[in-house]
N, C-alpha and C positions, 0 to 999 in steps of 0.2 A: 504494500500500500504506500502511496505517495501523497503527502499532504500538499495541497495546492491552494493558491489564492488568485482570484481574478476579479475584475471590476465589472459592476453593473451600474450604469449611471453615476459613476464616481464612488460607489459604495463597495467596500471589500467583501467579497463572498469567499467562503472557505469550503473546500471540498476534499474528498478522499478519492484518489484514482486507483483503481485496481486493474492489473494486467498481468499476464503471464510473462515470465522472463525469457521464454524460448520462442523461436520461430521468426517470422518476418519482422523486419524493422518497422514497417508501417502496417497499421491494423485499422479495421473499422472501429467506430467509437459510438458510445451510447451516453446521453445525458439523462439522468434519472431524477424525476420530481416525485415527491411523496404526497401523502394525504394532508388534509386540513390540520394545521398546527404542527406538522411533522418536523422532526430533526433527522439528519442524515443517518444517524446511527440506528435508526429503527428500520422499517421495511426497505428503504433505498439501499442500505448496505447489504441486506440479504441478497438482493438481486445483483448488485455491483460485484460482489465477490464471485458469484457464479458466472456472470458474464465475462469477467476478467479471465477466469479459468477456461472459458470457451473461445478465447482468442480476441476479445474486444478490449478496447480501452474504455473502461466503465467509470463514469463520474457520478458519485453520490455527493450532493452538496447541500448546504443549508441556504434556503432563501433568506433574503434580508429580514431583519427583525427577530430571527430565531437562531439558536445554537451558537456556533462560532462566528457566524457572519455578522457584519456590522448593520447599521441602520437603527434609527429611533423614530417613534417609540417602539419598545420591545413588545413582542406578542401581538403585533398588528397584522391581521389577515387581510391583505390587499391583493386581490387577484390580478389587477393590472400590473402591479409591481412584480408579482410572481411570473407573469408572462415575460416581462422584460428580463428578469433574472434567468429564466430558461433560455431565452434567446442569447443572452450573454454566455451561458454555459455552452451552447452549441458553437458560438464564435470562438470561445476558448479552446474547445476540442479541435476545431478546424485549424487553429494556429499551432498546435503541437507537432513537433517533428516526427513523432511516432504514430501519427494518425493519417489515414487516407482521407484527405479533406473532402472528397466527394462521396464519402461513405459514413456519414454521421446520422445517427438515429436518435429517437426520443422514446423513452419508456416512462409511463405515468401510472401511479397507483392512487386509487380512490379519487379525492377531489383534484389531485394533480392532473387528472385526465381533462378536466374542464379548461385549465390553463394551458395544457399541452395542445388541445385543439386549436386554440387561438394562436399560440406561438407557431405551430406547424403551418397553419393557414397563412400567417403573415410571412413566414420564412420561405414558403414555396419550395423550390428545388434545393434549398440549403438543407432540408430535412429529407433524407432518403426513405424513411419509413417511420411509422408510429405504432406503438403497442400500448394498449391501456388495459389495466387489470382492476377488476372490481370498481369500475369508475363511478364516481359521483359526478354525473353530468348535470350541469346547471341550466335550468330554465324555470320560468315562473310556475309552470305546472308542477314541476318537481319540488320547488320550494314550498308550495302550498300543501302538497302531499306529505312532505316532511314535517312542516311546522303548523299546518292548518292556515287558512286564509287570515283569520284574526291574529294568530300567533306571528305570522310573517309580517303583517302590518305593524303589530306592536314592536317587534324586534327592529324593524326598519326605522320606525320613529325614534326609538331609544338610541339606535346607532347614529342617526342624523343629529340628534341633540348632543350626544357625546362628541361627535366630530366637530360640531360648532363650538363646544367648550374648548376643545383642543386647539382649534384654529384661532380663537379669540383670547384664551387665557393660558394656553399651554398645558392645561390639565388633562391627564389621561385617566379615564374611568376604566376599571378592570372588574371582571368577574372571573370565576374559575373557567378553565377550558372544559373540564369534565367534572361531574359530581354524581354520586350514587343515586341521589333522590331529587336534588334541586334541578328544576327545569330551566332556571334562569342562568344558564351557562352556555359556553360556546357550542358544545356538542352534547346535547342532552341525551340521556339514555344509559341504563345500567350496563349494557353490554359494552359500550364504548368506555365507560369508567373502568370496568374490570380489566380492559386491555391497557389503557394508558396509565392508570394510577400506580402500578408497580414501577414504571419509569420515573414518575415523580417521587415515589418513596426512595428510590436509589439516587435521587438528585441528578438524574440524567435527562430530565425533560421538565420544562417550566409549565406548571399547571396554571397558566394565566391566559386571559383572552381580553384584548382591548375591545371594549363595547362598541367603539366606533367602527370596528371591522364590519358590523352588520350593515352600515351605510354603503359600504363598498361591495360586499358579497351579495347582498340582496338587490343590487343594481346591475349585477353582472350575469351574463348568460354565455353559454358556449355553443348553443344550437345554431346561432347565426354564423359562427366560425365553422361549424360542421358543413354548412352550405358551401363553403369555400375550400374545403380540404381536398388537396390533390395527392398528398403523400399516401402510399399504401398503408392501410390501417388494419391491425389485428385487434379485435375486441375479445377479451376474456371476461365473461360475466356469467350470470345465472339468476334464477329466481330466488336464491338465498343470498344474493348480493344486494347492495343498497339500491333502491329505486330502479328496479328492472324496467319499469315503464319509461323512465327517462332515457335509459340506454337504448331501448327500441326506437324512441323518437329520434335520437341522434343518428342511429343507424339509417333510418329512413330519410333523414335530412341530407346525408352525404350524397354528392353527385353520383349518378350512375357510372360515370367514367372513372371514378376512383376505385382502385382495387381494394377489396375488403375480404376479411375472413373472420368468422365468429366461432369462438369456442364457448358453448353455452351448456353448463352442467349444474349440478347441485352442490358444488363446493361452497361452504359458508364464507361470507365476506372476509372476516378477520383471519381465516386460515391462510389467505394470501399474504398476510403480514408476517407470520412467524412460524408456520407449520412446514417443516422441511419437505414433506411429500408434495404438498400443494405448490410450494415455491419451485421445487425441482421440475415438476410437471409443466408449470407455466414457463419456466426458463427455457426448457427445450422447445416449446412452441415459439417463443420469442426468437430464439437463435435460428430456428428453421425459417421463420418469416423474414428476418432481417437478411439472412444469407441469400434468400430468393428474390429480395427486392431489387 
């Protein structure tokens, strides 16, 4: 593993690059973006290690405001900034001497899928292929299904008020990112808390969520980017993953001329974060897809 730093709009982003020491001097590369509130040591590293062993230069990095990367305020979930950071990660990989500059791919997990759609659509031919795993695909219908219409409206209003306080007073309002019972958190639900809380207990992840994030997240969608996607796209999803209806809408929105493949099975959503069998199986599908792209 190689610790690296690169810039996104003047902000230092920190990543870990995994690659095999043997073989060709130049290799294909993969930039990996993780779920909502992620840090690179979580699911992204699971895939980066495996893809490095399979002959890729694999970059797991922290988006700004989280982990080792810079940016303030901390724990701000801003999808537009994550899009820019992913584009910067692709540009960084293209600049490396050990990377085939015309063979750079994007892998996204959970909500990273929504940012990856927009980044890949905007980058066009600079992204040779896209793979999304257990994607949280953002559109208004999905947000309502997740939060209810009233809940979405309430969270958006709270987020806008918090953002106004930040812009006028410099005050950042925080809630927990996850909680076992409290619904007024960034990612409500017991099953999410059960996965993330051990990381917080080990001081390896910050259980904070800037309330103003909801002003940005609930104003963002990825389905319009799906309409513009040209990169070959592999979707790994299923009825036991988050919002399968939103996944289907995004698949339908992609142009007919865009090459796609769907792996749809009964694997539980969070199994793709840390269960070796599910991750190994997904990685093999990703490797095959990228090599054929």
